[in-house]
Residue frames as qw, qx, qy, qz and C-alpha x, y, z in Angstrom:
[[0.268, 0.318, 0.389, -0.822, 32.69, 31.45, 4.98],
 [0.342, 0.451, 0.807, 0.169, 29.47, 30.39, 3.20],
 [0.080, 0.340, 0.374, 0.859, 27.82, 32.71, 0.71],
 [0.403, -0.700, -0.528, -0.262, 24.69, 32.84, 2.90],
 [0.589, -0.578, -0.274, 0.494, 26.77, 33.85, 5.92],
 [0.376, -0.030, 0.171, 0.910, 28.60, 36.53, 3.91],
 [0.102, -0.534, -0.479, -0.689, 25.32, 38.03, 2.68],
 [0.533, -0.701, -0.472, 0.033, 23.94, 38.04, 6.21],
 [0.540, -0.465, -0.129, 0.689, 26.97, 39.87, 7.61],
 [0.229, 0.198, 0.314, 0.900, 26.93, 42.34, 4.71],
 [0.265, -0.680, -0.504, -0.462, 23.32, 43.20, 5.50],
 [0.572, -0.663, -0.353, 0.330, 24.16, 43.76, 9.17],
 [0.467, -0.232, 0.074, 0.850, 27.00, 46.10, 8.25],
 [0.068, 0.376, 0.442, 0.812, 24.80, 48.00, 5.81],
 [0.390, -0.753, -0.501, -0.173, 22.04, 48.45, 8.37],
 [0.556, -0.566, -0.177, 0.582, 24.63, 49.86, 10.77],
 [0.338, 0.027, 0.272, 0.901, 25.77, 52.20, 8.04],
 [0.133, -0.615, -0.527, -0.571, 22.25, 53.37, 7.45],
 [0.504, -0.751, -0.388, 0.178, 21.82, 54.07, 11.17],
 [0.509, -0.416, 0.017, 0.753, 25.04, 56.07, 11.19],
 [0.228, 0.168, 0.420, 0.862, 24.49, 57.92, 7.88],
 [0.226, -0.668, -0.536, -0.464, 20.90, 58.82, 8.76],
 [0.032, 0.408, -0.411, 0.815, 22.12, 60.13, 12.13],
 [0.698, -0.453, -0.430, -0.350, 19.76, 57.89, 14.07],
 [0.017, -0.428, 0.652, -0.626, 20.01, 58.07, 17.85],
 [0.057, -0.169, -0.927, 0.330, 18.54, 56.14, 20.77],
 [0.288, 0.497, 0.565, -0.592, 14.73, 56.19, 20.49],
 [0.343, 0.460, -0.348, -0.742, 14.71, 57.00, 16.74],
 [0.842, 0.251, 0.398, -0.265, 12.67, 54.83, 14.42],
 [0.364, -0.237, 0.746, 0.505, 14.42, 52.63, 11.85],
 [0.457, 0.248, -0.447, -0.728, 13.22, 52.58, 8.24],
 [0.872, 0.017, 0.235, -0.429, 10.60, 49.88, 7.64],
 [0.678, -0.161, 0.690, 0.196, 11.61, 46.37, 6.67],
 [0.652, 0.628, 0.400, 0.142, 10.34, 47.04, 3.13],
 [0.179, 0.972, -0.152, 0.004, 12.34, 50.28, 2.86],
 [0.446, -0.639, 0.608, 0.150, 15.49, 48.63, 4.21],
 [0.757, 0.155, 0.609, 0.175, 15.06, 45.83, 1.70],
 [0.528, 0.810, 0.214, 0.136, 14.84, 48.35, -1.13],
 [0.031, -0.947, 0.318, 0.002, 17.74, 50.48, 0.04],
 [0.489, -0.520, 0.692, 0.106, 19.96, 47.44, 0.60],
 [0.624, 0.397, -0.524, -0.422, 18.80, 45.64, -2.53],
 [0.038, 0.195, -0.956, 0.215, 18.28, 42.55, -0.37],
 [0.455, -0.352, -0.753, -0.320, 15.50, 40.08, 0.25],
 [0.460, -0.609, 0.075, -0.642, 13.07, 40.91, 3.02],
 [0.928, -0.309, -0.210, -0.008, 13.70, 37.55, 4.71],
 [0.701, 0.158, -0.286, 0.634, 17.44, 38.35, 4.96],
 [0.027, -0.530, 0.156, -0.833, 16.71, 41.82, 6.30],
 [0.725, -0.523, -0.113, -0.434, 14.25, 40.33, 8.82],
 [0.907, -0.161, -0.278, 0.271, 16.90, 37.86, 10.06],
 [0.450, 0.325, -0.252, 0.793, 19.46, 40.64, 10.48],
 [0.308, -0.556, 0.061, -0.769, 17.00, 42.76, 12.42],
 [0.860, -0.417, -0.226, -0.189, 16.07, 39.82, 14.63],
 [0.782, 0.003, -0.321, 0.534, 19.74, 39.30, 15.51],
 [0.156, 0.415, -0.192, 0.876, 20.14, 42.99, 16.38],
 [0.574, -0.543, -0.083, -0.607, 17.08, 42.81, 18.58],
 [0.903, -0.277, -0.311, 0.108, 18.42, 39.78, 20.41],
 [0.594, 0.114, -0.281, 0.745, 21.57, 41.78, 21.19],
 [0.236, -0.744, -0.440, 0.443, 19.45, 44.61, 22.51],
 [0.295, -0.115, 0.253, 0.914, 20.54, 47.04, 19.84],
 [0.297, -0.158, -0.346, -0.876, 17.00, 47.64, 18.56],
 [0.236, 0.218, 0.820, -0.473, 13.48, 47.08, 19.87],
 [0.155, -0.279, -0.693, -0.647, 10.23, 46.33, 18.06],
 [0.263, 0.203, 0.523, -0.785, 7.03, 47.97, 19.30],
 [0.248, 0.400, 0.869, 0.154, 3.85, 46.37, 18.09],
 [0.206, 0.836, 0.506, 0.038, 1.96, 48.64, 15.72],
 [0.096, -0.947, 0.070, 0.300, 4.68, 51.31, 15.80],
 [0.643, 0.693, -0.307, 0.115, 7.82, 49.89, 14.20],
 [0.868, -0.125, -0.196, 0.439, 11.45, 49.24, 15.11],
 [0.100, -0.973, 0.092, -0.188, 13.48, 51.67, 17.18],
 [0.483, 0.480, -0.562, 0.470, 17.09, 52.18, 18.26],
 [0.730, -0.572, -0.373, 0.033, 17.35, 50.80, 21.79],
 [0.185, -0.854, 0.386, -0.297, 19.15, 52.33, 24.74],
 [0.634, 0.272, -0.694, 0.205, 22.11, 50.06, 25.47],
 [0.075, -0.314, 0.644, -0.694, 21.70, 50.89, 29.18],
 [0.730, -0.118, 0.066, -0.670, 18.26, 49.24, 29.15],
 [0.957, 0.027, -0.270, -0.101, 19.61, 45.72, 28.75],
 [0.658, -0.660, 0.361, 0.010, 22.13, 43.70, 30.75],
 [0.879, 0.429, -0.138, 0.157, 24.41, 42.62, 27.93],
 [0.222, 0.730, -0.495, 0.416, 27.45, 44.35, 29.45],
 [0.554, -0.494, 0.533, -0.406, 26.88, 42.69, 32.82],
 [0.975, 0.085, 0.165, -0.124, 26.42, 39.29, 31.18],
 [0.713, 0.582, -0.281, 0.272, 29.62, 39.60, 29.20],
 [0.059, -0.719, 0.509, -0.469, 31.49, 40.93, 32.22],
 [0.781, -0.376, 0.381, -0.321, 30.39, 37.99, 34.34],
 [0.975, 0.200, 0.079, 0.065, 31.98, 35.60, 31.87],
 [0.717, 0.506, -0.146, 0.456, 35.23, 37.25, 30.82],
 [0.082, 0.677, -0.351, 0.642, 36.18, 39.35, 33.84],
 [0.827, -0.495, -0.238, -0.117, 35.98, 36.82, 36.66],
 [0.823, -0.165, -0.184, 0.511, 39.71, 36.57, 37.45],
 [0.330, -0.811, -0.032, 0.482, 41.90, 39.27, 38.97],
 [0.441, -0.160, 0.488, 0.736, 44.20, 39.42, 35.92],
 [0.188, 0.560, 0.639, 0.492, 41.32, 40.25, 33.60],
 [0.199, -0.911, -0.348, 0.096, 40.16, 42.98, 35.94],
 [0.442, -0.615, 0.194, 0.624, 43.65, 44.46, 36.14],
 [0.377, 0.120, 0.594, 0.700, 43.88, 44.36, 32.35],
 [0.054, 0.781, 0.567, 0.257, 40.56, 46.19, 32.08],
 [0.316, -0.881, -0.125, 0.329, 41.72, 48.93, 34.49],
 [0.460, -0.397, 0.392, 0.691, 45.01, 49.32, 32.62],
 [0.318, 0.362, 0.652, 0.586, 43.35, 49.43, 29.21],
 [0.053, -0.888, -0.452, -0.065, 40.87, 52.06, 30.36],
 [0.378, -0.791, 0.051, 0.479, 43.61, 54.19, 31.79],
 [0.461, -0.125, 0.527, 0.703, 45.69, 53.97, 28.58],
 [0.191, 0.591, 0.625, 0.472, 42.70, 55.01, 26.47],
 [0.197, -0.913, -0.331, 0.133, 41.86, 57.84, 28.84],
 [0.440, -0.556, 0.223, 0.669, 45.38, 59.23, 28.50],
 [0.299, 0.156, 0.601, 0.724, 45.04, 59.29, 24.70],
 [0.018, -0.789, -0.587, -0.181, 41.57, 60.89, 25.07],
 [0.318, -0.836, -0.115, 0.432, 43.12, 63.68, 27.21],
 [0.417, -0.249, 0.429, 0.762, 45.80, 64.27, 24.56],
 [0.147, 0.446, 0.658, 0.589, 43.15, 64.66, 21.85],
 [0.185, -0.841, -0.507, 0.028, 40.84, 66.68, 24.06],
 [0.391, -0.632, 0.009, 0.670, 43.60, 69.16, 24.87],
 [0.239, -0.063, 0.517, 0.820, 43.88, 69.88, 21.15],
 [0.091, -0.361, -0.687, -0.624, 40.19, 69.95, 20.26],
 [0.166, -0.598, -0.707, 0.340, 38.06, 70.87, 23.31],
 [0.060, 0.591, 0.304, 0.745, 35.89, 73.94, 22.68],
 [0.109, -0.222, 0.381, -0.891, 34.68, 76.65, 24.98],
 [0.710, -0.233, -0.224, -0.626, 31.23, 75.00, 24.94],
 [0.839, -0.128, -0.524, 0.074, 32.57, 71.78, 26.43],
 [0.350, 0.146, -0.512, 0.771, 34.78, 73.64, 28.96],
 [0.371, -0.291, 0.114, -0.875, 31.64, 75.52, 30.05],
 [0.829, -0.226, -0.366, -0.358, 29.76, 72.25, 30.50],
 [0.701, -0.011, -0.577, 0.418, 32.56, 70.90, 32.69],
 [0.107, 0.201, -0.374, 0.899, 32.68, 74.09, 34.78],
 [0.569, -0.289, -0.103, -0.763, 28.91, 74.15, 35.14],
 [0.831, -0.170, -0.525, -0.070, 28.94, 70.53, 36.29],
 [0.520, 0.027, -0.544, 0.658, 31.51, 71.38, 38.97],
 [0.167, -0.260, 0.191, -0.932, 29.55, 74.45, 40.12],
 [0.745, -0.296, -0.280, -0.528, 26.41, 72.33, 40.56],
 [0.786, -0.094, -0.561, 0.243, 28.47, 69.80, 42.48],
 [0.289, 0.161, -0.437, 0.836, 30.00, 72.45, 44.76],
 [0.354, -0.220, 0.098, -0.904, 26.52, 73.80, 45.50],
 [0.731, -0.213, -0.561, -0.327, 24.98, 70.43, 46.16],
 [0.677, -0.620, 0.214, -0.334, 24.43, 68.90, 49.57],
 [0.983, 0.004, -0.083, 0.165, 26.90, 66.09, 48.78],
 [0.284, -0.890, 0.321, 0.154, 29.89, 68.41, 48.93],
 [0.031, 0.656, -0.732, -0.182, 33.11, 66.45, 48.51],
 [0.677, 0.021, 0.729, -0.096, 31.42, 63.12, 47.90],
 [0.407, 0.522, -0.486, -0.571, 32.22, 62.05, 44.36],
 [0.837, 0.060, 0.508, -0.193, 30.66, 58.88, 43.01],
 [0.451, -0.062, 0.733, 0.506, 31.74, 56.67, 40.11],
 [0.350, 0.710, 0.597, 0.132, 28.66, 57.98, 38.30],
 [0.011, 0.960, 0.001, -0.278, 29.86, 61.58, 38.63],
 [0.371, -0.549, 0.571, 0.485, 33.35, 60.68, 37.49],
 [0.470, 0.246, 0.768, 0.358, 32.00, 58.80, 34.49],
 [0.261, 0.863, 0.432, 0.002, 29.66, 61.66, 33.52],
 [0.167, -0.882, 0.196, 0.395, 32.46, 64.18, 33.89],
 [0.372, -0.363, 0.695, 0.496, 34.87, 62.23, 31.71],
 [0.486, 0.496, 0.701, 0.161, 32.10, 61.50, 29.18],
 [0.190, 0.950, 0.127, -0.213, 31.99, 65.21, 28.42],
 [0.234, -0.702, 0.532, 0.412, 35.73, 65.19, 27.83],
 [0.484, 0.047, 0.812, 0.322, 35.45, 62.21, 25.47],
 [0.405, 0.745, 0.529, -0.012, 32.61, 63.88, 23.58],
 [0.022, 0.917, -0.119, -0.381, 34.75, 66.99, 23.09],
 [0.409, -0.349, 0.681, 0.497, 37.19, 64.96, 20.94],
 [0.586, 0.488, -0.148, -0.629, 34.54, 64.55, 18.27],
 [0.251, 0.319, -0.891, -0.203, 35.73, 60.95, 17.76],
 [0.800, -0.152, -0.069, -0.576, 32.66, 58.68, 17.74],
 [0.852, 0.087, -0.514, 0.047, 34.62, 55.42, 17.77],
 [0.277, 0.292, -0.613, 0.680, 36.80, 56.58, 20.65],
 [0.492, -0.271, 0.242, -0.791, 33.59, 57.45, 22.53],
 [0.894, -0.062, -0.265, -0.356, 32.18, 53.96, 21.91],
 [0.702, 0.190, -0.603, 0.329, 35.36, 52.19, 23.06],
 [0.046, 0.294, -0.544, 0.785, 35.65, 54.27, 26.21],
 [0.638, -0.229, 0.061, -0.732, 31.95, 53.81, 27.03],
 [0.885, -0.024, -0.445, -0.131, 32.23, 50.04, 26.84],
 [0.544, 0.183, -0.608, 0.549, 35.27, 50.02, 29.12],
 [0.197, -0.290, 0.365, -0.862, 33.58, 52.40, 31.57],
 [0.788, -0.198, -0.135, -0.567, 30.47, 50.19, 31.66],
 [0.828, 0.028, -0.539, 0.150, 32.52, 47.04, 32.35],
 [0.292, 0.293, -0.527, 0.742, 34.46, 48.93, 35.00],
 [0.417, -0.287, 0.233, -0.831, 31.33, 50.10, 36.83],
 [0.864, -0.135, -0.333, -0.352, 29.82, 46.64, 36.67],
 [0.765, 0.049, -0.546, 0.337, 32.81, 45.15, 38.49],
 [0.399, -0.140, -0.463, 0.779, 33.78, 47.88, 40.94],
 [0.162, -0.799, -0.474, -0.332, 31.04, 49.93, 42.51],
 [0.458, -0.879, -0.067, 0.114, 32.91, 51.39, 45.50],
 [0.682, 0.396, -0.111, 0.604, 36.03, 53.46, 45.03],
 [0.387, -0.598, -0.176, 0.679, 38.14, 55.90, 46.94],
 [0.404, 0.821, 0.377, 0.146, 37.06, 58.96, 45.07],
 [0.478, 0.275, 0.030, 0.833, 39.11, 61.72, 43.52],
 [0.161, -0.580, -0.416, 0.681, 38.83, 65.04, 45.35],
 [0.304, 0.883, 0.310, -0.176, 37.23, 68.20, 43.96],
 [0.142, -0.789, 0.371, 0.468, 40.63, 69.74, 43.24],
 [0.480, -0.056, 0.769, 0.418, 41.35, 66.97, 40.67],
 [0.386, 0.654, 0.632, 0.154, 38.37, 67.88, 38.51],
 [0.050, 0.968, 0.085, -0.229, 39.05, 71.62, 38.75],
 [0.308, -0.632, 0.538, 0.466, 42.72, 71.27, 37.91],
 [0.506, 0.170, 0.767, 0.355, 41.85, 68.98, 34.98],
 [0.312, 0.854, 0.416, 0.001, 39.48, 71.60, 33.56],
 [0.119, -0.908, 0.220, 0.336, 42.30, 74.14, 33.87],
 [0.456, -0.323, 0.700, 0.444, 44.77, 71.86, 32.09],
 [0.473, 0.473, 0.699, 0.251, 42.32, 71.33, 29.26],
 [0.148, 0.947, 0.239, -0.155, 41.62, 75.03, 28.95],
 [0.065, -0.858, 0.405, 0.309, 45.32, 75.84, 28.48],
 [0.853, 0.449, -0.244, -0.109, 45.88, 72.72, 26.30],
 [0.115, -0.663, 0.716, -0.187, 48.46, 71.30, 28.73],
 [0.855, 0.073, -0.459, -0.230, 48.61, 67.60, 27.85],
 [0.476, 0.238, -0.718, 0.448, 51.36, 66.72, 30.28],
 [0.222, -0.188, 0.520, -0.803, 49.53, 68.25, 33.25],
 [0.765, -0.043, -0.093, -0.635, 46.24, 66.55, 32.31],
 [0.826, 0.107, -0.554, -0.008, 47.87, 63.11, 32.11],
 [0.274, 0.256, -0.682, 0.628, 49.85, 63.73, 35.33],
 [0.473, -0.194, 0.315, -0.800, 46.62, 64.53, 37.13],
 [0.872, 0.020, -0.298, -0.389, 45.10, 61.27, 35.89],
 [0.680, 0.176, -0.642, 0.309, 48.06, 59.37, 37.29],
 [0.075, 0.281, -0.560, 0.776, 48.22, 61.31, 40.55],
 [0.521, -0.043, 0.390, -0.758, 44.55, 60.98, 41.40],
 [0.400, 0.054, -0.852, -0.335, 44.04, 57.44, 40.11],
 [0.733, -0.310, 0.054, -0.603, 40.83, 55.95, 41.42],
 [0.092, 0.289, -0.934, 0.189, 41.53, 53.00, 43.70],
 [0.680, -0.283, -0.548, -0.397, 39.11, 50.13, 44.14],
 [0.300, -0.429, 0.604, -0.601, 38.09, 49.35, 47.70],
 [0.826, -0.009, 0.432, -0.363, 36.21, 46.14, 46.96],
 [0.068, -0.341, 0.867, 0.357, 37.49, 43.00, 45.25]]
């Protein structure tokens, strides 16, 4: 690896660290190029190159006259582009489904240990709204993903959240129509989490596995 390449990668990593340490979220403004240069003790040209690469990946966006902001990953099609290349064959799709399921089982184990009353209330409230909606027993992939996202958040593990989110995005890109899990699944899963029953939570995931209906 050349020295120039190593410096460039170091700057990228340090910018990511600044984003994390400063607690920046989607829509927040990044420090200016000059400030980043000073904080990183790096040349402005190198910082500019790193920022340009991040913008090309859709991680940040520059607004003329305003500055540079953390982008919403949902606003670009990077996931769909990657999925179109690496998930064309059936085996890759099966691997994706298996990997997501394995990670979700580990998430349930951790959630059973860490989930708070606040997150349990959010899950119950979500189900109450669903029960009172006109859709009734119709559960979409969007609902399932939003429901499980709360569970993942309850673990307090940011990296686990990122890994699961990427897998869920790939999954939704490939399979849009599924035979949906019934209402009882979500209610029983909330109960299992509330009593910290890992075995029951994982058994429910296996029992009510979402099946794809389109290839």
